[in-house]
C-alpha positions in Angstrom: -19.6 -8.1 1.3 -19.2 -7.5 -2.4 -16.9 -9.8 -4.3 -14.7 -7.7 -6.6 -12.4 -10.4 -7.9 -13.3 -14.0 -8.2 -10.8 -16.6 -9.5 -12.3 -20.0 -10.2 -10.3 -23.1 -10.9 -7.6 -21.3 -12.9 -4.9 -23.6 -14.3 -2.0 -22.7 -16.7 0.7 -25.3 -17.4 3.9 -24.6 -19.2 5.9 -27.2 -21.2 8.5 -27.4 -18.4 5.8 -28.7 -16.1 5.7 -25.4 -14.1 2.7 -23.1 -14.0 -0.3 -22.5 -11.7 -2.8 -25.2 -10.8 -6.5 -24.9 -9.8 -6.3 -21.4 -8.2 -9.5 -20.4 -6.4 -9.9 -17.2 -4.5 -12.2 -14.3 -3.7 -11.3 -10.7 -3.0 -13.9 -8.4 -1.3 -14.4 -4.7 -1.8 -11.9 -2.7 0.2 -9.5 -5.6 0.8 -5.8 -5.1 0.5 -5.1 -8.6 -0.6 -1.5 -9.8 -0.5 -0.4 -12.6 -2.9 2.7 -13.9 -1.2 5.2 -16.3 -2.7 8.8 -16.8 -3.7 10.0 -15.8 -7.2 8.9 -18.4 -9.7 5.8 -19.5 -7.7 3.5 -18.3 -10.5 2.3 -15.0 -9.1 2.9 -13.1 -12.4 1.3 -15.8 -14.5 -1.9 -15.7 -12.2 -2.0 -11.9 -12.5 -1.6 -11.9 -16.3 -4.5 -14.3 -16.5 -6.6 -12.0 -14.1 -5.9 -9.0 -16.4 -6.5 -10.8 -19.7 -2.8 -10.6 -20.8 -2.7 -14.4 -21.0 -5.3 -17.1 -21.3 -5.7 -19.9 -18.8 -5.8 -23.6 -19.9 -9.0 -23.9 -17.7 -11.0 -21.9 -15.2 -12.1 -18.3 -15.3 -11.8 -14.9 -13.6 -14.6 -12.6 -12.8 -14.1 -8.9 -12.0 -17.2 -7.0 -10.8 -19.2 -10.0 -11.9 -17.9 -9.9 -15.5 -15.9 -12.8 -17.0 -12.5 -11.8 -18.2 -12.8 -14.1 -21.2 -16.4 -13.3 -22.2 -16.7 -9.6 -21.3 -13.2 -8.3 -21.2 -14.0 -4.6 -21.6 -16.7 -4.6 -18.9 -14.5 -6.6 -16.6 -11.5 -4.3 -16.9 -13.4 -1.0 -17.0 -12.7 -0.1 -13.3 -9.3 -1.8 -13.0 -5.8 -0.2 -12.9 -2.7 -2.4 -13.0 1.0 -2.8 -13.2 2.1 -6.3 -14.3 5.9 -7.1 -14.2 7.3 -3.7 -15.0 5.9 -0.1 -14.9 6.2 0.8 -18.6 6.5 4.4 -19.7 7.8 6.5 -22.7 11.3 7.4 -21.5 11.6 10.4 -24.0 8.5 12.1 -22.5 8.2 13.8 -19.1 6.2 12.2 -16.2 3.4 14.7 -16.9 3.4 14.0 -20.7 3.2 10.2 -20.0 0.2 10.7 -17.8 -1.4 13.1 -20.3 -1.1 10.5 -23.0 -2.6 7.8 -20.7 -5.5 10.2 -19.8 -6.7 10.1 -23.4 -8.0 6.5 -22.7 -10.4 7.9 -20.0 -13.4 10.2 -20.1 -13.0 12.1 -16.9 -9.3 12.6 -16.2 -8.3 16.2 -16.4 -5.0 18.0 -15.8 -5.9 18.5 -12.1 -6.2 14.7 -11.7 -2.8 14.2 -13.3 -1.2 16.7 -10.8 -3.1 14.9 -8.0 -1.7 11.5 -8.7 1.8 12.9 -9.2 1.4 14.5 -5.7 0.0 11.3 -4.2 3.0 9.3 -5.5 5.5 11.9 -4.5 6.8 12.9 -7.9 4.9 16.1 -8.6 8.2 18.2 -8.4 9.7 16.0 -11.2 6.6 16.3 -13.5 8.6 18.1 -16.2 11.6 15.8 -16.1 12.1 13.2 -18.8 11.5 9.6 -17.6 14.9 8.5 -19.0 16.5 10.4 -16.1 14.3 8.7 -13.5 15.7 6.1 -11.0 14.0 2.7 -10.9 12.0 3.8 -7.9 10.8 6.9 -9.6 9.6 4.9 -12.6 7.8 2.6 -10.2 6.0 5.6 -8.6 5.1 6.9 -12.1 3.7 3.4 -12.9 1.5 3.5 -9.7 0.4 7.1 -10.7 -0.7 5.7 -14.1 -2.5 2.7 -12.4 -4.6 5.0 -10.2 -5.1 7.8 -12.7 -8.7 6.8 -13.7 -9.8 6.3 -10.0 -10.1 2.6 -10.5 -12.1 0.5 -8.0 -9.6 -2.4 -8.2 -5.9 -2.0 -8.5 -3.7 -5.0 -9.3 0.0 -4.5 -8.6 2.8 -7.0 -9.3 5.6 -6.4 -6.9 4.8 -2.6 -6.5 7.7 -2.0 -4.0 10.4 -3.2 -6.4 13.2 -0.7 -6.8 12.0 1.6 -4.0 14.2 2.7 -1.1 12.9 2.4 2.4 11.4 5.9 2.3 9.6 5.0 -1.0 8.3 1.8 0.4 6.8 3.6 3.4 5.2 6.2 1.2 3.7 3.8 -1.2 2.4 1.6 1.6 0.7 4.7 3.1 -0.8 5.6 -0.2 -2.3 2.1 -0.7 -3.8 2.2 2.8 -5.1 5.8 2.2 -6.8 4.8 -1.0 -8.3 1.7 0.5 -9.7 3.8 3.4 -10.8 7.0 1.7 -11.9 5.8 -1.7 -12.7 2.1 -0.8 -10.2 1.1 -3.5 -9.6 -2.7 -3.5 -5.9 -3.8 -4.0 -4.5 -7.1 -5.1 -0.7 -7.0 -4.5 1.8 -9.7 -5.2 5.1 -9.7 -3.4 7.9 -12.0 -2.3 8.7 -9.6 0.6 7.1 -11.1 3.7 7.7 -8.1 5.9 6.0 -5.7 3.4 3.0 -7.9 2.9 2.6 -8.1 6.7 2.7 -4.3 7.0 0.5 -3.5 4.0 -2.1 -6.2 3.5 -5.2 -7.3 5.5 -5.8 -10.6 3.7 -3.1 -12.9 2.5 -2.9 -15.9 0.1 0.3 -17.9 -0.1 1.2 -19.2 -3.6 3.9 -22.0 -3.6 4.9 -24.2 -6.5 2.0 -22.9 -8.5 -0.6 -23.8 -5.9 -2.6 -21.6 -3.5 -1.6 -23.0 -0.1 -3.9 -21.0 2.1 -5.9 -17.7 2.3 -6.5 -16.1 5.7 -6.9 -12.6 7.3 -3.7 -11.1 8.8 -5.7 -10.7 12.0 -6.3 -14.4 12.2 -2.7 -15.3 11.3 -1.2 -13.0 13.9 -3.5 -14.5 16.6 -1.9 -17.9 16.0 1.7 -17.0 14.9 4.3 -14.6 16.1 4.8 -13.2 12.6 3.7 -13.7 9.0 7.1 -15.3 8.4 6.4 -18.0 11.0 3.0 -18.7 9.4 4.6 -18.8 5.9 7.2 -21.3 7.0 4.6 -23.5 8.7 2.1 -23.5 5.8 4.8 -24.1 3.2 6.3 -26.8 5.4 2.9 -28.7 5.4 2.8 -28.4 1.6 6.4 -29.3 0.6 9.8 -28.3 1.8 11.1 -24.8 1.7 
């Protein structure tokens, strides 16, 4: 298996004593990796470091074999991401936003823009200004932007935030479809246990800034009735819930 994302000994400590401590993990090509943990566990900090938006106190991240600190452009060349919120220009339409983003890439044409709008379920709103979009529609537009360049690794911070049940089902289907048909690798953070169970095939639990465990969903569900039972058990071993 090819390792797409490798996190080695990453630590980042804040003045209040919180942060992330000695995170080590590998994500293989085609994985849908779920980064599960409560709000404030350090998921966004870890993902900011993975994408070069923040520097670690120690440790490194390699994407496709390139160090994020030493070869940032090479590391990020095949990566799409949303960290924290899906940002867009509210005075432009959905289509105009993606047209603007497409200028950063060599091979994204108007057909591809329509294709990602169709994939994320907002093609019929392509001419509407983003200021009129609901939170869920903005999230869909963010995902459309993240997959615009056909990245091989997509890093999504809480991608189902703001989506209604129908939206969650559709985005879940989209993630699985891209993993299957285009061998896109996904790294997804969430605090929603049920969604991680339904979406991801490998799962790492982050609790109090530490990676408690990483296992395949298949293994977990052989030994536990649900991901929630596993989560309670693992976190129980590593400190109280």
